[in-house]
N, CA, C and O atoms as CSV, one atom per row, in Angstrom:
chain,resi,resn,atom,element,x,y,z
A,1,MET,N,N,97.282,114.039,92.125
A,1,MET,CA,C,97.095,112.594,92.021
A,1,MET,C,C,97.911,111.932,93.131
A,1,MET,O,O,99.007,112.368,93.482
A,2,LEU,N,N,97.332,110.876,93.657
A,2,LEU,CA,C,97.887,110.163,94.803
A,2,LEU,C,C,98.184,108.722,94.394
A,2,LEU,O,O,97.424,108.126,93.630
A,3,VAL,N,N,99.264,108.171,94.888
A,3,VAL,CA,C,99.527,106.744,94.724
A,3,VAL,C,C,99.239,106.087,96.074
A,3,VAL,O,O,99.578,106.637,97.122
A,4,VAL,N,N,98.604,104.891,96.043
A,4,VAL,CA,C,98.128,104.253,97.262
A,4,VAL,C,C,98.527,102.778,97.273
A,4,VAL,O,O,98.434,102.101,96.249
A,5,SER,N,N,98.968,102.285,98.417
A,5,SER,CA,C,99.226,100.855,98.575
A,5,SER,C,C,97.939,100.092,98.306
A,5,SER,O,O,96.916,100.339,98.945
A,6,ALA,N,N,97.994,99.166,97.360
A,6,ALA,CA,C,96.802,98.434,96.921
A,6,ALA,C,C,96.136,97.666,98.059
A,6,ALA,O,O,94.910,97.559,98.094
A,7,CYS,N,N,96.913,97.137,98.977
A,7,CYS,CA,C,96.341,96.349,100.078
A,7,CYS,C,C,95.400,97.176,100.941
A,7,CYS,O,O,94.473,96.635,101.543
A,8,LEU,N,N,95.634,98.499,101.008
A,8,LEU,CA,C,94.809,99.361,101.858
A,8,LEU,C,C,93.389,99.543,101.326
A,8,LEU,O,O,92.493,99.939,102.071
A,9,VAL,N,N,93.181,99.255,100.036
A,9,VAL,CA,C,91.836,99.392,99.461
A,9,VAL,C,C,91.231,98.027,99.140
A,9,VAL,O,O,90.277,97.929,98.369
A,10,GLY,N,N,91.791,96.980,99.738
A,10,GLY,CA,C,91.177,95.665,99.663
A,10,GLY,C,C,91.732,94.703,98.640
A,10,GLY,O,O,91.191,93.608,98.479
A,11,VAL,N,N,92.794,95.070,97.941
A,11,VAL,CA,C,93.392,94.147,96.978
A,11,VAL,C,C,94.179,93.082,97.748
A,11,VAL,O,O,94.971,93.409,98.632
A,12,ASN,N,N,93.963,91.836,97.417
A,12,ASN,CA,C,94.632,90.719,98.102
A,12,ASN,C,C,96.059,90.556,97.568
A,12,ASN,O,O,96.349,89.656,96.780
A,13,CYS,N,N,96.930,91.445,98.019
A,13,CYS,CA,C,98.326,91.417,97.580
A,13,CYS,C,C,99.300,91.353,98.754
A,13,CYS,O,O,100.515,91.388,98.557
A,14,LYS,N,N,98.783,91.260,99.946
A,14,LYS,CA,C,99.603,91.155,101.154
A,14,LYS,C,C,100.390,89.839,101.123
A,14,LYS,O,O,99.971,88.887,100.464
A,15,TYR,N,N,101.499,89.779,101.812
A,15,TYR,CA,C,102.368,88.597,101.782
A,15,TYR,C,C,101.617,87.293,102.036
A,15,TYR,O,O,101.961,86.259,101.461
A,16,ASN,N,N,100.595,87.331,102.890
A,16,ASN,CA,C,99.868,86.109,103.241
A,16,ASN,C,C,98.661,85.848,102.343
A,16,ASN,O,O,97.875,84.936,102.602
A,17,GLY,N,N,98.518,86.642,101.297
A,17,GLY,CA,C,97.413,86.484,100.362
A,17,GLY,C,C,96.187,87.305,100.707
A,17,GLY,O,O,95.226,87.344,99.938
A,18,GLY,N,N,96.211,87.958,101.848
A,18,GLY,CA,C,95.098,88.797,102.275
A,18,GLY,C,C,95.316,90.251,101.901
A,18,GLY,O,O,96.065,90.568,100.976
A,19,ASN,N,N,94.644,91.131,102.639
A,19,ASN,CA,C,94.758,92.562,102.387
A,19,ASN,C,C,94.715,93.316,103.706
A,19,ASN,O,O,94.568,92.719,104.772
A,20,ASN,N,N,94.842,94.610,103.621
A,20,ASN,CA,C,94.742,95.491,104.793
A,20,ASN,C,C,93.609,96.494,104.573
A,20,ASN,O,O,93.751,97.681,104.866
A,21,ASP,N,N,92.487,95.999,104.056
A,21,ASP,CA,C,91.335,96.840,103.727
A,21,ASP,C,C,91.043,97.794,104.882
A,21,ASP,O,O,90.918,97.372,106.032
A,22,ASN,N,N,90.936,99.081,104.565
A,22,ASN,CA,C,90.840,100.091,105.609
A,22,ASN,C,C,89.751,101.099,105.243
A,22,ASN,O,O,89.882,101.839,104.269
A,23,GLU,N,N,88.684,101.122,106.026
A,23,GLU,CA,C,87.561,102.023,105.745
A,23,GLU,C,C,87.960,103.493,105.847
A,23,GLU,O,O,87.462,104.324,105.088
A,24,LYS,N,N,88.853,103.819,106.777
A,24,LYS,CA,C,89.309,105.205,106.918
A,24,LYS,C,C,90.037,105.651,105.648
A,24,LYS,O,O,89.884,106.790,105.208
A,25,VAL,N,N,90.824,104.757,105.068
A,25,VAL,CA,C,91.527,105.062,103.815
A,25,VAL,C,C,90.517,105.277,102.696
A,25,VAL,O,O,90.613,106.245,101.942
A,26,LYS,N,N,89.551,104.372,102.592
A,26,LYS,CA,C,88.541,104.494,101.528
A,26,LYS,C,C,87.757,105.792,101.652
A,26,LYS,O,O,87.464,106.446,100.651
A,27,GLU,N,N,87.421,106.162,102.877
A,27,GLU,CA,C,86.707,107.426,103.105
A,27,GLU,C,C,87.585,108.603,102.680
A,27,GLU,O,O,87.105,109.531,102.029
A,28,PHE,N,N,88.853,108.570,103.042
A,28,PHE,CA,C,89.793,109.629,102.677
A,28,PHE,C,C,89.913,109.766,101.158
A,28,PHE,O,O,90.031,110.875,100.637
A,29,LEU,N,N,89.881,108.643,100.458
A,29,LEU,CA,C,90.082,108.644,99.005
A,29,LEU,C,C,88.824,108.966,98.203
A,29,LEU,O,O,88.901,109.164,96.990
A,30,LYS,N,N,87.679,109.022,98.857
A,30,LYS,CA,C,86.391,109.174,98.178
A,30,LYS,C,C,86.371,110.243,97.084
A,30,LYS,O,O,85.866,109.989,95.990
A,31,ASP,N,N,86.895,111.402,97.354
A,31,ASP,CA,C,86.829,112.512,96.404
A,31,ASP,C,C,88.180,112.811,95.751
A,31,ASP,O,O,88.405,113.916,95.257
A,32,LYS,N,N,89.079,111.819,95.750
A,32,LYS,CA,C,90.429,112.029,95.218
A,32,LYS,C,C,90.717,111.104,94.041
A,32,LYS,O,O,90.176,110.003,93.947
A,33,GLU,N,N,91.580,111.575,93.150
A,33,GLU,CA,C,92.086,110.718,92.088
A,33,GLU,C,C,93.317,110.000,92.620
A,33,GLU,O,O,94.197,110.613,93.223
A,34,TYR,N,N,93.365,108.694,92.390
A,34,TYR,CA,C,94.498,107.925,92.881
A,34,TYR,C,C,94.721,106.704,92.004
A,34,TYR,O,O,93.844,106.281,91.251
A,35,ILE,N,N,95.922,106.154,92.125
A,35,ILE,CA,C,96.283,104.911,91.459
A,35,ILE,C,C,96.871,103.983,92.510
A,35,ILE,O,O,97.540,104.438,93.438
A,36,ILE,N,N,96.626,102.687,92.371
A,36,ILE,CA,C,97.110,101.739,93.379
A,36,ILE,C,C,98.342,100.995,92.873
A,36,ILE,O,O,98.506,100.758,91.676
A,37,ILE,N,N,99.200,100.635,93.821
A,37,ILE,CA,C,100.418,99.873,93.531
A,37,ILE,C,C,100.637,98.818,94.610
A,37,ILE,O,O,100.195,98.973,95.749
A,38,CYS,N,N,101.317,97.761,94.238
A,38,CYS,CA,C,101.892,96.831,95.201
A,38,CYS,C,C,103.341,96.642,94.771
A,38,CYS,O,O,103.610,95.864,93.855
A,39,PRO,N,N,104.274,97.328,95.405
A,39,PRO,CA,C,105.674,97.246,94.991
A,39,PRO,C,C,106.233,95.824,94.994
A,39,PRO,O,O,107.067,95.484,94.156
A,40,GLU,N,N,105.787,95.008,95.915
A,40,GLU,CA,C,106.340,93.652,95.996
A,40,GLU,C,C,105.897,92.815,94.797
A,40,GLU,O,O,106.688,92.049,94.247
A,41,GLN,N,N,104.635,92.958,94.391
A,41,GLN,CA,C,104.197,92.278,93.176
A,41,GLN,C,C,104.890,92.868,91.953
A,41,GLN,O,O,105.310,92.129,91.062
A,42,LEU,N,N,105.013,94.194,91.903
A,42,LEU,CA,C,105.684,94.841,90.775
A,42,LEU,C,C,107.151,94.420,90.666
A,42,LEU,O,O,107.743,94.474,89.588
A,43,GLY,N,N,107.725,94.004,91.786
A,43,GLY,CA,C,109.107,93.527,91.797
A,43,GLY,C,C,109.238,92.049,91.468
A,43,GLY,O,O,110.345,91.511,91.466
A,44,GLY,N,N,108.116,91.385,91.190
A,44,GLY,CA,C,108.162,89.993,90.758
A,44,GLY,C,C,107.878,88.958,91.817
A,44,GLY,O,O,107.982,87.760,91.553
A,45,LEU,N,N,107.520,89.393,93.019
A,45,LEU,CA,C,107.191,88.424,94.070
A,45,LEU,C,C,105.745,87.953,93.919
A,45,LEU,O,O,104.883,88.692,93.445
A,46,THR,N,N,105.502,86.734,94.324
A,46,THR,CA,C,104.163,86.158,94.223
A,46,THR,C,C,103.316,86.551,95.428
A,46,THR,O,O,103.823,87.050,96.433
A,47,THR,N,N,102.045,86.319,95.301
A,47,THR,CA,C,101.112,86.428,96.421
A,47,THR,C,C,100.368,85.114,96.482
A,47,THR,O,O,99.728,84.732,95.502
A,48,PRO,N,N,100.430,84.402,97.610
A,48,PRO,CA,C,101.189,84.750,98.819
A,48,PRO,C,C,102.697,84.565,98.618
A,48,PRO,O,O,103.149,83.996,97.624
A,49,ARG,N,N,103.453,85.064,99.595
A,49,ARG,CA,C,104.913,84.958,99.604
A,49,ARG,C,C,105.367,84.906,101.057
A,49,ARG,O,O,104.605,85.237,101.965
A,50,LYS,N,N,106.580,84.500,101.268
A,50,LYS,CA,C,107.124,84.474,102.628
A,50,LYS,C,C,107.328,85.907,103.111
A,50,LYS,O,O,107.726,86.766,102.325
A,51,PRO,N,N,107.064,86.181,104.387
A,51,PRO,CA,C,107.322,87.520,104.909
A,51,PRO,C,C,108.806,87.851,104.822
A,51,PRO,O,O,109.667,86.981,104.945
A,52,SER,N,N,109.077,89.134,104.606
A,52,SER,CA,C,110.455,89.610,104.482
A,52,SER,C,C,110.651,90.833,105.361
A,52,SER,O,O,109.705,91.563,105.653
A,53,GLU,N,N,111.880,91.043,105.774
A,53,GLU,CA,C,112.224,92.210,106.585
A,53,GLU,C,C,113.565,92.766,106.141
A,53,GLU,O,O,114.400,92.050,105.588
A,54,ILE,N,N,113.755,94.038,106.387
A,54,ILE,CA,C,115.009,94.727,106.073
A,54,ILE,C,C,116.008,94.410,107.180
A,54,ILE,O,O,115.679,94.508,108.363
A,55,ASN,N,N,117.240,94.025,106.796
A,55,ASN,CA,C,118.228,93.603,107.803
A,55,ASN,C,C,119.221,94.698,108.175
A,55,ASN,O,O,120.296,94.410,108.701
A,56,CYS,N,N,118.866,95.950,107.903
A,56,CYS,CA,C,119.743,97.083,108.240
A,56,CYS,C,C,118.857,98.196,108.782
A,56,CYS,O,O,117.729,97.934,109.200
A,57,LEU,N,N,119.334,99.404,108.783
A,57,LEU,CA,C,118.540,100.498,109.349
A,57,LEU,C,C,117.202,100.663,108.655
A,57,LEU,O,O,116.163,100.602,109.312
A,58,ASP,N,N,117.198,100.875,107.325
A,58,ASP,CA,C,115.926,100.969,106.624
A,58,ASP,C,C,116.122,100.954,105.114
A,58,ASP,O,O,117.213,100.659,104.625
A,59,GLY,N,N,115.060,101.273,104.380
A,59,GLY,CA,C,115.065,101.208,102.928
A,59,GLY,C,C,116.098,102.083,102.259
A,59,GLY,O,O,116.559,101.765,101.163
A,60,ARG,N,N,116.472,103.175,102.891
A,60,ARG,CA,C,117.526,104.034,102.313
A,60,ARG,C,C,118.834,103.268,102.208
A,60,ARG,O,O,119.553,103.392,101.216
A,61,ASP,N,N,119.141,102.485,103.219
A,61,ASP,CA,C,120.369,101.681,103.204
A,61,ASP,C,C,120.295,100.607,102.126
A,61,ASP,O,O,121.292,100.328,101.461
A,62,VAL,N,N,119.134,100.007,101.951
A,62,VAL,CA,C,118.956,98.998,100.901
A,62,VAL,C,C,119.211,99.630,99.533
A,62,VAL,O,O,119.917,99.056,98.704
A,63,LEU,N,N,118.639,100.804,99.300
A,63,LEU,CA,C,118.815,101.486,98.011
A,63,LEU,C,C,120.268,101.851,97.747
A,63,LEU,O,O,120.699,101.883,96.594
A,64,CYS,N,N,121.027,102.127,98.801
A,64,CYS,CA,C,122.450,102.474,98.663
A,64,CYS,C,C,123.353,101.243,98.579
A,64,CYS,O,O,124.564,101.371,98.399
A,65,GLY,N,N,122.767,100.056,98.710
A,65,GLY,CA,C,123.560,98.835,98.673
A,65,GLY,C,C,124.181,98.466,99.999
A,65,GLY,O,O,125.051,97.597,100.052
A,66,ASN,N,N,123.751,99.114,101.082
A,66,ASN,CA,C,124.317,98.864,102.402
A,66,ASN,C,C,123.463,97.952,103.272
A,66,ASN,O,O,123.689,97.848,104.477
A,67,GLY,N,N,122.492,97.298,102.667
A,67,GLY,CA,C,121.631,96.393,103.409
A,67,GLY,C,C,120.835,95.542,102.450
A,67,GLY,O,O,120.887,95.735,101.236
A,68,LYS,N,N,120.096,94.598,103.006
A,68,LYS,CA,C,119.333,93.660,102.192
A,68,LYS,C,C,117.927,93.492,102.761
A,68,LYS,O,O,117.643,93.844,103.905
A,69,VAL,N,N,117.064,92.941,101.916
A,69,VAL,CA,C,115.746,92.501,102.359
A,69,VAL,C,C,115.787,90.978,102.289
A,69,VAL,O,O,116.078,90.399,101.242
A,70,ILE,N,N,115.493,90.343,103.411
A,70,ILE,CA,C,115.644,88.887,103.548
A,70,ILE,C,C,114.300,88.288,103.963
A,70,ILE,O,O,113.607,88.837,104.820
A,71,SER,N,N,113.939,87.162,103.353
A,71,SER,CA,C,112.700,86.485,103.742
A,71,SER,C,C,112.924,85.713,105.036
A,71,SER,O,O,114.056,85.540,105.488
A,72,CYS,N,N,111.829,85.257,105.617
A,72,CYS,CA,C,111.912,84.486,106.858
A,72,CYS,C,C,112.602,83.141,106.643
A,72,CYS,O,O,112.960,82.469,107.610
A,73,GLU,N,N,112.790,82.746,105.390
A,73,GLU,CA,C,113.525,81.514,105.072
A,73,GLU,C,C,114.965,81.820,104.637
A,73,GLU,O,O,115.626,80.981,104.026
A,74,SER,N,N,115.441,83.029,104.956
A,74,SER,CA,C,116.803,83.496,104.668
A,74,SER,C,C,117.106,83.622,103.178
A,74,SER,O,O,118.257,83.486,102.762
A,75,VAL,N,N,116.075,83.882,102.376
A,75,VAL,CA,C,116.264,84.120,100.950
A,75,VAL,C,C,116.415,85.624,100.726
A,75,VAL,O,O,115.614,86.415,101.225
A,76,ASP,N,N,117.437,86.010,99.981
A,76,ASP,CA,C,117.684,87.413,99.666
A,76,ASP,C,C,116.709,87.856,98.577
A,76,ASP,O,O,116.798,87.402,97.436
A,77,VAL,N,N,115.784,88.740,98.931
A,77,VAL,CA,C,114.796,89.253,97.976
A,77,VAL,C,C,115.011,90.749,97.724
A,77,VAL,O,O,114.097,91.457,97.301
A,78,THR,N,N,116.218,91.210,97.986
A,78,THR,CA,C,116.546,92.623,97.811
A,78,THR,C,C,116.245,93.098,96.407
A,78,THR,O,O,115.631,94.149,96.222
A,79,GLU,N,N,116.673,92.331,95.411
A,79,GLU,CA,C,116.472,92.743,94.020
A,79,GLU,C,C,114.995,92.941,93.715
A,79,GLU,O,O,114.628,93.892,93.026
A,80,ASN,N,N,114.144,92.054,94.221
A,80,ASN,CA,C,112.702,92.201,94.010
A,80,ASN,C,C,112.178,93.497,94.628
A,80,ASN,O,O,111.364,94.195,94.024
A,81,PHE,N,N,112.645,93.810,95.824
A,81,PHE,CA,C,112.172,95.008,96.509
A,81,PHE,C,C,112.663,96.276,95.822
A,81,PHE,O,O,111.914,97.246,95.708
A,82,VAL,N,N,113.889,96.278,95.371
A,82,VAL,CA,C,114.429,97.452,94.669
A,82,VAL,C,C,113.740,97.603,93.309
A,82,VAL,O,O,113.370,98.712,92.924
A,83,ASN,N,N,113.567,96.504,92.588
A,83,ASN,CA,C,112.873,96.577,91.300
A,83,ASN,C,C,111.432,97.052,91.480
A,83,ASN,O,O,110.937,97.863,90.698
A,84,GLY,N,N,110.768,96.547,92.508
A,84,GLY,CA,C,109.393,96.972,92.778
A,84,GLY,C,C,109.303,98.447,93.130
A,84,GLY,O,O,108.363,99.131,92.725
A,85,ALA,N,N,110.271,98.933,93.878
A,85,ALA,CA,C,110.316,100.360,94.215
A,85,ALA,C,C,110.504,101.192,92.954
A,85,ALA,O,O,109.842,102.214,92.777
A,86,ASN,N,N,111.404,100.756,92.081
A,86,ASN,CA,C,111.642,101.490,90.837
A,86,ASN,C,C,110.422,101.479,89.928
A,86,ASN,O,O,110.097,102.499,89.320
A,87,GLU,N,N,109.746,100.349,89.825
A,87,GLU,CA,C,108.526,100.272,89.009
A,87,GLU,C,C,107.421,101.143,89.611
A,87,GLU,O,O,106.682,101.805,88.881
A,88,SER,N,N,107.310,101.142,90.930
A,88,SER,CA,C,106.319,101.982,91.606
A,88,SER,C,C,106.594,103.455,91.341
A,88,SER,O,O,105.672,104.235,91.106
A,89,LEU,N,N,107.866,103.829,91.381
A,89,LEU,CA,C,108.243,105.212,91.105
A,89,LEU,C,C,107.879,105.591,89.668
A,89,LEU,O,O,107.360,106.681,89.429
A,90,LYS,N,N,108.147,104.701,88.715
A,90,LYS,CA,C,107.782,104.979,87.317
A,90,LYS,C,C,106.290,105.255,87.185
A,90,LYS,O,O,105.880,106.191,86.497
A,91,ILE,N,N,105.485,104.436,87.848
A,91,ILE,CA,C,104.027,104.612,87.799
A,91,ILE,C,C,103.634,105.936,88.441
A,91,ILE,O,O,102.844,106.694,87.877
A,92,ALA,N,N,104.177,106.210,89.605
A,92,ALA,CA,C,103.863,107.469,90.301
A,92,ALA,C,C,104.232,108.669,89.429
A,92,ALA,O,O,103.474,109.635,89.349
A,93,GLN,N,N,105.381,108.612,88.784
A,93,GLN,CA,C,105.805,109.725,87.930
A,93,GLN,C,C,104.959,109.818,86.662
A,93,GLN,O,O,104.667,110.918,86.192
A,94,MET,N,N,104.567,108.674,86.108
A,94,MET,CA,C,103.735,108.653,84.907
A,94,MET,C,C,102.408,109.377,85.158
A,94,MET,O,O,101.875,110.046,84.272
A,95,PHE,N,N,101.888,109.232,86.376
A,95,PHE,CA,C,100.616,109.843,86.724
A,95,PHE,C,C,100.785,111.153,87.506
A,95,PHE,O,O,99.823,111.678,88.068
A,96,ASN,N,N,102.005,111.665,87.533
A,96,ASN,CA,C,102.307,112.937,88.204
A,96,ASN,C,C,101.858,112.962,89.667
A,96,ASN,O,O,101.331,113.965,90.149
A,97,CYS,N,N,102.072,111.856,90.355
A,97,CYS,CA,C,101.717,111.781,91.768
A,97,CYS,C,C,102.750,112.537,92.596
A,97,CYS,O,O,103.954,112.379,92.398
A,98,ASP,N,N,102.274,113.348,93.511
A,98,ASP,CA,C,103.190,114.060,94.393
A,98,ASP,C,C,103.050,113.611,95.844
A,98,ASP,O,O,103.777,114.076,96.722
A,99,LYS,N,N,102.098,112.693,96.087
A,99,LYS,CA,C,101.885,112.153,97.434
A,99,LYS,C,C,101.611,110.667,97.326
A,99,LYS,O,O,101.091,110.183,96.321
A,100,ALA,N,N,101.972,109.948,98.390
A,100,ALA,CA,C,101.750,108.505,98.433
A,100,ALA,C,C,101.226,108.109,99.806
A,100,ALA,O,O,101.820,108.437,100.833
A,101,LEU,N,N,100.110,107.403,99.806
A,101,LEU,CA,C,99.519,106.849,101.023
A,101,LEU,C,C,99.915,105.377,101.069
A,101,LEU,O,O,99.412,104.565,100.293
A,102,LEU,N,N,100.818,105.042,101.981
A,102,LEU,CA,C,101.456,103.728,101.990
A,102,LEU,C,C,101.207,102.981,103.295
A,102,LEU,O,O,100.951,103.585,104.337
A,103,LYS,N,N,101.289,101.649,103.214
A,103,LYS,CA,C,101.024,100.767,104.356
A,103,LYS,C,C,102.157,100.808,105.376
A,103,LYS,O,O,103.287,100.416,105.088
A,104,GLU,N,N,101.835,101.283,106.553
A,104,GLU,CA,C,102.826,101.357,107.634
A,104,GLU,C,C,103.314,99.967,108.017
A,104,GLU,O,O,102.542,99.009,108.048
A,105,GLY,N,N,104.608,99.872,108.307
A,105,GLY,CA,C,105.198,98.625,108.776
A,105,GLY,C,C,105.765,97.755,107.676
A,105,GLY,O,O,106.579,96.873,107.950
A,106,SER,N,N,105.361,97.976,106.448
A,106,SER,CA,C,105.802,97.155,105.320
A,106,SER,C,C,107.269,97.413,104.981
A,106,SER,O,O,107.730,98.550,105.075
A,107,PRO,N,N,108.017,96.361,104.582
A,107,PRO,CA,C,109.403,96.579,104.158
A,107,PRO,C,C,109.491,97.351,102.840
A,107,PRO,O,O,110.558,97.850,102.483
A,108,SER,N,N,108.377,97.450,102.121
A,108,SER,CA,C,108.316,98.293,100.927
A,108,SER,C,C,107.756,99.666,101.276
A,108,SER,O,O,108.363,100.689,100.960
A,109,CYS,N,N,106.615,99.685,101.920
A,109,CYS,CA,C,105.806,100.891,102.046
A,109,CYS,C,C,105.864,101.590,103.398
A,109,CYS,O,O,105.320,102.686,103.533
A,110,GLY,N,N,106.491,101.006,104.385
A,110,GLY,CA,C,106.540,101.636,105.701
A,110,GLY,C,C,107.052,103.066,105.615
A,110,GLY,O,O,108.098,103.325,105.019
A,111,CYS,N,N,106.310,103.988,106.213
A,111,CYS,CA,C,106.679,105.406,106.157
A,111,CYS,C,C,107.422,105.873,107.401
A,111,CYS,O,O,108.321,106.710,107.330
A,112,ASN,N,N,107.032,105.321,108.525
A,112,ASN,CA,C,107.598,105.734,109.812
A,112,ASN,C,C,108.178,104.568,110.598
A,112,ASN,O,O,109.114,104.736,111.380
A,113,LEU,N,N,107.609,103.380,110.380
A,113,LEU,CA,C,108.024,102.186,111.123
A,113,LEU,C,C,108.185,101.007,110.171
A,113,LEU,O,O,107.433,100.858,109.208
A,114,ILE,N,N,109.176,100.176,110.461
A,114,ILE,CA,C,109.369,98.910,109.753
A,114,ILE,C,C,109.727,97.856,110.794
A,114,ILE,O,O,110.108,98.188,111.917
A,115,TYR,N,N,109.605,96.588,110.420
A,115,TYR,CA,C,110.028,95.525,111.339
A,115,TYR,C,C,111.547,95.506,111.411
A,115,TYR,O,O,112.230,95.898,110.464
A,116,ASP,N,N,112.068,95.047,112.541
A,116,ASP,CA,C,113.498,95.206,112.851
A,116,ASP,C,C,114.441,94.196,112.199
A,116,ASP,O,O,115.646,94.243,112.445
A,117,GLY,N,N,113.928,93.290,111.381
A,117,GLY,CA,C,114.787,92.336,110.681
A,117,GLY,C,C,115.004,91.033,111.411
A,117,GLY,O,O,115.727,90.164,110.924
A,118,THR,N,N,114.389,90.878,112.577
A,118,THR,CA,C,114.585,89.656,113.369
A,118,THR,C,C,113.383,88.714,113.314
A,118,THR,O,O,113.425,87.621,113.879
A,119,PHE,N,N,112.317,89.131,112.639
A,119,PHE,CA,C,111.072,88.358,112.558
A,119,PHE,C,C,110.480,88.083,113.943
A,119,PHE,O,O,109.845,87.054,114.173
A,120,SER,N,N,110.705,89.030,114.856
A,120,SER,CA,C,110.186,88.911,116.223
A,120,SER,C,C,108.912,89.725,116.428
A,120,SER,O,O,108.313,89.678,117.502
A,121,GLY,N,N,108.498,90.463,115.413
A,121,GLY,CA,C,107.322,91.318,115.525
A,121,GLY,C,C,107.623,92.710,116.046
A,121,GLY,O,O,106.712,93.525,116.188
A,122,LYS,N,N,108.883,92.995,116.333
A,122,LYS,CA,C,109.270,94.301,116.859
A,122,LYS,C,C,109.436,95.298,115.717
A,122,LYS,O,O,110.087,95.008,114.714
A,123,LYS,N,N,108.837,96.483,115.885
A,123,LYS,CA,C,108.967,97.554,114.895
A,123,LYS,C,C,109.945,98.610,115.390
A,123,LYS,O,O,110.067,98.870,116.587
A,124,ILE,N,N,110.637,99.208,114.426
A,124,ILE,CA,C,111.604,100.266,114.718
A,124,ILE,C,C,111.337,101.443,113.775
A,124,ILE,O,O,110.705,101.262,112.734
A,125,PRO,N,N,111.804,102.635,114.122
A,125,PRO,CA,C,111.667,103.760,113.200
A,125,PRO,C,C,112.428,103.474,111.905
A,125,PRO,O,O,113.550,102.968,111.935
A,126,GLY,N,N,111.819,103.795,110.789
A,126,GLY,CA,C,112.486,103.609,109.506
A,126,GLY,C,C,111.513,103.649,108.356
A,126,GLY,O,O,110.298,103.697,108.547
A,127,LYS,N,N,112.064,103.629,107.155
A,127,LYS,CA,C,111.299,103.677,105.913
A,127,LYS,C,C,111.483,102.382,105.150
A,127,LYS,O,O,112.559,101.784,105.172
A,128,GLY,N,N,110.424,101.949,104.471
A,128,GLY,CA,C,110.536,100.838,103.550
A,128,GLY,C,C,111.265,101.270,102.288
A,128,GLY,O,O,111.531,102.457,102.100
A,129,VAL,N,N,111.586,100.325,101.430
A,129,VAL,CA,C,112.377,100.601,100.222
A,129,VAL,C,C,111.634,101.554,99.288
A,129,VAL,O,O,112.217,102.531,98.818
A,130,THR,N,N,110.372,101.288,99.014
A,130,THR,CA,C,109.607,102.165,98.114
A,130,THR,C,C,109.389,103.534,98.734
A,130,THR,O,O,109.525,104.551,98.054
A,131,ALA,N,N,109.055,103.573,100.007
A,131,ALA,CA,C,108.862,104.858,100.682
A,131,ALA,C,C,110.136,105.697,100.607
A,131,ALA,O,O,110.069,106.899,100.348
A,132,ALA,N,N,111.290,105.078,100.830
A,132,ALA,CA,C,112.560,105.799,100.767
A,132,ALA,C,C,112.821,106.338,99.358
A,132,ALA,O,O,113.278,107.470,99.199
A,133,LEU,N,N,112.533,105.531,98.346
A,133,LEU,CA,C,112.747,105.975,96.961
A,133,LEU,C,C,111.794,107.110,96.603
A,133,LEU,O,O,112.187,108.060,95.925
A,134,PHE,N,N,110.559,107.020,97.049
A,134,PHE,CA,C,109.613,108.103,96.791
A,134,PHE,C,C,110.117,109.403,97.418
A,134,PHE,O,O,110.104,110.450,96.770
A,135,ILE,N,N,110.552,109.342,98.654
A,135,ILE,CA,C,111.042,110.542,99.339
A,135,ILE,C,C,112.239,111.134,98.588
A,135,ILE,O,O,112.326,112.350,98.417
A,136,GLU,N,N,113.159,110.276,98.140
A,136,GLU,CA,C,114.316,110.742,97.356
A,136,GLU,C,C,113.887,111.463,96.086
A,136,GLU,O,O,114.625,112.292,95.555
A,137,ASN,N,N,112.699,111.146,95.604
A,137,ASN,CA,C,112.192,111.728,94.362
A,137,ASN,C,C,111.058,112.714,94.595
A,137,ASN,O,O,110.212,112.928,93.726
A,138,ASN,N,N,111.054,113.308,95.773
A,138,ASN,CA,C,110.143,114.401,96.127
A,138,ASN,C,C,108.666,114.024,96.094
A,138,ASN,O,O,107.812,114.852,95.777
A,139,ILE,N,N,108.377,112.785,96.418
A,139,ILE,CA,C,106.996,112.362,96.606
A,139,ILE,C,C,106.775,112.248,98.111
A,139,ILE,O,O,107.450,111.475,98.791
A,140,GLU,N,N,105.848,113.007,98.610
A,140,GLU,CA,C,105.554,113.000,100.049
A,140,GLU,C,C,104.858,111.693,100.412
A,140,GLU,O,O,103.889,111.301,99.761
A,141,VAL,N,N,105.345,111.024,101.441
A,141,VAL,CA,C,104.742,109.767,101.877
A,141,VAL,C,C,104.082,109.934,103.246
A,141,VAL,O,O,104.568,110.657,104.115
A,142,PHE,N,N,102.955,109.236,103.401
A,142,PHE,CA,C,102.293,109.178,104.695
A,142,PHE,C,C,101.556,107.854,104.776
A,142,PHE,O,O,101.294,107.216,103.756
A,143,SER,N,N,101.226,107.445,105.984
A,143,SER,CA,C,100.617,106.132,106.180
A,143,SER,C,C,99.157,106.247,106.585
A,143,SER,O,O,98.667,107.328,106.909
A,144,GLU,N,N,98.479,105.117,106.558
A,144,GLU,CA,C,97.087,105.064,106.990
A,144,GLU,C,C,96.959,105.439,108.471
A,144,GLU,O,O,95.893,105.867,108.913
A,145,LYS,N,N,98.027,105.281,109.223
A,145,LYS,CA,C,98.000,105.617,110.650
A,145,LYS,C,C,97.943,107.125,110.875
A,145,LYS,O,O,97.590,107.590,111.958
A,146,GLU,N,N,98.298,107.885,109.831
A,146,GLU,CA,C,98.328,109.345,109.940
A,146,GLU,C,C,97.034,110.012,109.488
A,146,GLU,O,O,96.925,111.237,109.532
A,147,LEU,N,N,96.065,109.233,109.060
A,147,LEU,CA,C,94.788,109.827,108.625
A,147,LEU,C,C,93.940,110.243,109.811
A,147,LEU,O,O,92.837,110.759,109.631
């Protein structure tokens, strides 16, 4: 069983109210059992919401308390991101998921790249909060860019 970022299959849960509908993802999932998640919604954030970025190295630092997730209006939304990651993990474990197909670049779901925390559009190597928690719990993560 696979857990998948909901935005990748057309659910309007992206920060701006849209989605990241991806035909390659849908084709990949055709013959697979999967469940969808949006960690940011599961953490209590609304859709739409202000964009947020991690202000430290990556999601691992956030989980350890060594960094924060901050919105573009300088609001600390760390608790929402950590709660959403924990709820996502509960769902993944409930369904015995051992792999997760997550949205690259997201402060929750980024597997290889995240935004650098400056809201300049620059991406850096790193993991989102949910991706980092999944990895800590032996769930293999990969992004739509790796299909």
